[in-house]
Structure formats: C-alpha cells, structure tokens
N, C-alpha and C positions, 0 to 999 in steps of 0.2 A: 504493499499499500503506499510506497514510496511516492512523496509529493513530486519526484522530479520524473516519473515516469509518463511517458506519453498517455494522454488522455484515452480512454476507452471509446469503443462507438458508442456504448449504452451506458448510462447512468441510471439503474433502477431506484425509485423513490417509493418507499414505503411508509406511508405515515400510519401510527396505530394509537389505539388508547385503551387500555384494560382488555385487550385481546390476545393474552398469554400464548394459549395455544394455538388459536389461530394464525398469528401473525408468524409463528414458528412453522406451521403450516405454507404460508405464503414464502416465506425465504426459502423453504426447502424447494418450492416449485422452482424458484429462480435458479438454485445451485445446481438443479437437475437440469439445466438447458443444455441443448446440443451446441450453440453457440457460445464461447467464452469470452467473446470481448466486451466485458460489462464489469462495473462495479456496482456495490450495492448499499443503499443508504437508509437505513431505517430511522425515522424520526419519532421518538417515543412523546407523545403530547401529555406528558404528565401523568402517565399510569399509575394507578395506585393500588395495583394488583402484582403478581410475580413476574411482569414482563422483562425485567433486567435480569432475572436469574434465569428465566426460560431462554433469553437469547443469549447468555455467558458462553455456551459451546460453540458458539456462531462468530464469538468477535475477531477472531484472525480471519475472515472470510468476509466480513462485513465492517460497514461504518455505522456506530450506533450514537447516535446524538440523542440526548435528553432536554426538554424544555419545558418550561411551564404551561399547562395547558391554554391554548390558545385558540383552537378551533383548526380542522383538517386543512384548509386553504392555507394557514398560517404555517403548519406543518410541511406540506408540500413546496410552498415557497421555500422554507429553509433549507429542504433538502436539494431543491433545484440550485439554489445558490451557493450550497457548499460543495455539491459535485462539479465534475469538469468533463463528463462525457458529450460528445457531439449531439446524441440525442438523449432526452429525458424519456424513459419508460415509465410509466406511472403502475402501481399495483396497489390495490387497498389491502388492508391486512386479513379481510374477513374473504378474500379471493384468492385464485391461484391459477398459474399459468400451464399450458402444455407445454410438453418439454420443446417443441419446435418453435415456440414463441417469438424467440429474439432472431433465430436463423430464418425464418420466414419473412419478419422485418426487414432483415438485412439483404434479402434478395430482393425486397419491394422498394429498398431505398437504392440500391444499385440501379434497378428499373426506372425509377423514378425520382433522381435526385433534387428536383427542384422542389419537390412537395414539403410543405412544412408540418405535416399532421398525418400521421399514417392511423389506421384503425381496422379492425378485424370483426369477424362474427365472433359470438358468445352462447357458450350454453348456460341455463340456470339449472343449478343442481341443489338437492337437499342437504342437511346437514351431515349426512352419510357420503356425500360425493355421488349420489345416482342423480342419473339426468332426468329433469322434469319435462324440459323444452330447450329449442332453441331459438335463440332470438336472431333472425336474420337481417343484420343491419342493413339499411339501405346503400347501394352503392351511390355516393355522391361524388366521386371522384371529379376532380375540377382541375384545370389547367387555364387559368386568366392570363390574357396576353400581358406581356410584360413582367419583368422582375421575378424573383424567386427568393427562396426563404432568407438567402444571404444580402438582398437588396432592399434598397428603402420601400417600405409598402405605401400604396396608393390608394386615397379613395375613390368615391364615384358615386352615380345616382344608380337607381335600380337597374337601367339597362344596362349598366357595365359591370353590375355585381356579379362574382362568380356563381352558378346554378346551386352550387353545394350550400352557399351562404343563405340564399332565399330558401331553401329546404331545411336547413337548420333552425331558420327563423320559426317554421311552423312546427318544432318538437325537438329534442333533444334524442337522437338514434345511437350517440356514441356511447357505449360501455366507458367508464373512465380507466378502467384496468386493463383495456384494449389499446389506449393512446400512447403513442410515441410521438413526441415533440421535436423538431430540429432546435436545438440551442438558439440559434442566429434568430428564428423565429420568435420564440418566447422573448428574447431580449428587444426584439422591437415592438411586440404588442403589449409586455407585460405579463406577469404571472396570474396568480388566482386573486379574485376580488373578494375578500372577506365579506363584503357588504352584501354579495349576492348569496350568502349561504343560506339553503344547502343545495343550490343551483349553480355555485360558483363553477362548476366544470361547464356547464352549457354556456354560460358566460364566456369563458374562454373559447370553446370552439368557434362561438360565433365572430370573435374578434381576430381569430384566425383565418377563418373561411372566408371572412370578405376579403382579406387583403393576401392570402397564400394558397396555392394549390393545397388540396387535401387529396390522400390516396387511401382506397379502398382495399383490404386484402381479404380475399372470398375464402379463407380458411376459419375453423372453429379453434381458437388460440387461447380463449379464456374460461375458466369456469367461475361463473358468479353465484354466491350463494343467496337462495332465497330468503328475503327479508320477513320475519315474522309481523304477523298483522298487529300484535299489540303493539309493536315498535312503532309501525307506521301511524297506527290509531293516534298514538301520544305526540306524533310529529307532525300530524296532518295540515295544522295551520301554518306553522311557518314553512311548509313546502309551497302551499298555494301561494303564500305571500310573495315567496321568493320567485316564483314564476312570474309575477306581475312585475316584479323590479326588474327583472332580466329582461323582459319586453320593452319597458320602459326605457330601459338604459339602452337597448338596441334601436330604438325609434329616434331617440335624443340626438344618437350619433349619425343617424343616416336621415335626415328631415327630408331627403327627397323622394322617400319611397313612396309609390303612389297609395292612392286610398284604396284602390282594389287589392293590393298586397297588403296593406295594412288590414284590412276587412279579412281576409285569406287567414292571417297571421292570429287576428283576435279570436278567429272562429277555432282556430286548432288550439289556442292557448285554453279557451273553455273545455274544448275535448279532453285536451291533456287533464285539467284539474278532476274531469269527470272518471279519468282512468285512475289517477291518484287516490280519488275518493274509494274507487271500486277496491284497489289494493289494499285500503285501510279499512274493508268491510262496510263502508258507509253507502249503502244502496241508494237510500233517498237524497242524499245530497249529490251523488254522481249522478243521478237522472235529472237533476236540476241543470247540471252544468252543461249536460249532454243537450239539454232542450235549449240552452241559451246558445249554444255552438249553432244549432239548426236557424233558430232566430236569427243571428249575424250572416250566417251563410247556408241558405236553404239547401244547397246542392252538396253539403257535406254527408255523402252516404255512410260513412264510418259513424258518424253521430247518429244519424237517423237507424242505423241497425241498433245500436244500443237503447235508444229510447224506446223501440219497438219490442227488444228483448226484456227490459227492465219494467215496461209498463204490461206484459202481457205473460202470466205465469204459464199458460199454456203453449205458448209458442217457445218459451223458455226449454219446459220439458222436452219438447221435441227435437231440442238441437243434440247433435251427438255430442257426448262426453268430452272428446277431444276439442270441440268447438268450444264449449263451453269453459275449459280450462283455459283455450287459446284467449278467449277473450276476458279472462282473469275474472271470473264470477265467483264472488266469497265462496259460496257452499262448495263449490267445486275446487276449492284450494284449502278449504279447512285442514285436510289431513297432512299437508305439506308445510302450513304456517307455521 
C-alpha cells in the first residue's frame, strides 16, 4: 500500500455503518475479483458495533478509515478523496459483487474510454443470497458530441442534452453498487451532495449524464440485498421528500427544459413515489401517487396499470404470481421482506 506506487485502475469505496457481518461479505466479494488492478477503501461512518474487530483480519489488504457519523454521502466522498484510482467503483456494504465485476468494467473502459460513468445489470437477492429477481437496467448509453470525461463539461438546452440525462430525469435506474465513475468526471461535477440524501446517488448520476457519456454493461455483476419493508416504512417520508429535492435541483440547473419534458418528468416522479410507497407496503398512499401521475400525464401507461391493479382486487388475483412480484405488490413480497 505504498503511496509511491502507481495508482490502480480502480479504487473501490465501501461506506458502512453498523453492518459488521455484511461489510465483511462485501469486502470478500471484492477480494475475490478476477481483476487485481484495484485497492479497497472502507469508510466506517461511526459504527458502534463490532465492525473494527470484524475487519481487523483484512487490514493488510484494505484501507480502513473511521470517522464520526456523517451519513453515507459524506462517507463516500471521504473515500473518493482519499483514494487514488483512475476510476471509483462504488459498493454498498450490504451488497456484493460477482467475481467478474471489475474485469467486465475494465473491458468496457477499454472499449469506451470517453465514458464518465459505467453501470450494469443487477440481481435482487434475499439475506441468504438466493435470487429473487433480476433488475435489467435500461441501456441509456450516450455519446454526446464534443468532450469526454477529461475535458471541460458543457451545458445546453434540452435539445442538446444527452438521451441518458433525459431518461434519468424520469427515474433512477442505476444501482449504486454497479456504478463505476471516472475520477476526472467526479472532479469536474463534484461528489455526492448530502443535502439530496437519501437520493444523493440519483442527483450525481444526473449531473454526470448531463455532461458526459455513460456506458451500460449488459451483464449481471451485482447482488443487491432486498430491503426489509419495516426499514423502508420507517424512512418513507425522507425518501419521498428527497425525490422532490433532486428534481427541483435538476430543473433549477436546466431552466431551458421544455414544458413537455418537465410534465413527463413530474408524472414519472409521482410514479416513482408510488413505487416507493409500494415497497413500504403503503398501498393506499401508492395508489394516490399513481393516480396523480395519470392526471399529470394521461398517457403514462405504467401508472395506469398500477391504478387498475390496486383499485381492483379481482384483476390483481388474476395476475400471475411472477407478475405480481415483478410489480413489487407487498402481499407477494411478504415472505422475502
């Protein structure tokens, strides 16, 4: 870990707080990578459990930084600032990577060196690691004209905005633990904004995708652990408020967005809130948001579908179980919550 050594291709940043067993599992998933051109930075955000003791056997293979509790955005920023890798690979401490994660990303970097952000497909697993479903992230790869992640960013109106940016405005489809960001890009747009928590990752993707190309990797490289409903229920209001803040910030930074684009974004915002409420098993509140989405944009078919299903128990019963789970209907997720 000499400071005079050449910087690695990847610096893996893992923030953690009171997840002693899970952070060890995350670290081991990095140490099992088939690509060895990386270093690991675990930022302990004020844990009061056995995290220091649990990580002690790994201290010869990782950088471990302890700090007072300041939140995940601050912890990620601390790791990014302390590390030296050309690319920052993010991993949450309750997730894990497949062994080919960094190797697949290195190939994507070689093929698309101009991209500022790389992301992949990911699977949702239960606490035993068994797959529940695969979330197939949208392919929003973009190559805006002029510049790359090492050049100065350029703004512009909606007509000049990359498609990936406009797609991301309508909802976050990137798993944080799948994201790998070129350092030069981060230095240009800034790190995570703690005021956007708990949607600080979406805010960062928007800032990156507006100014730089992003690249999709069509492989399942991350295992994302399903969040317990009771945890989501206790945090639902901060999540909903954070979505509003992210969109308000994006609109303020991009005043030339057309009324049509803004209406589509706001309709999708209500749809996203409905999905958040569903994950928290708050079906009544979810239905209100889905209905509001349809009011804003009557052609939003996905919101119409939820209104129909949540308003009609008979239609809901007729849906195949796989589809009900795919829609994240709480009754069908109870056994894995």
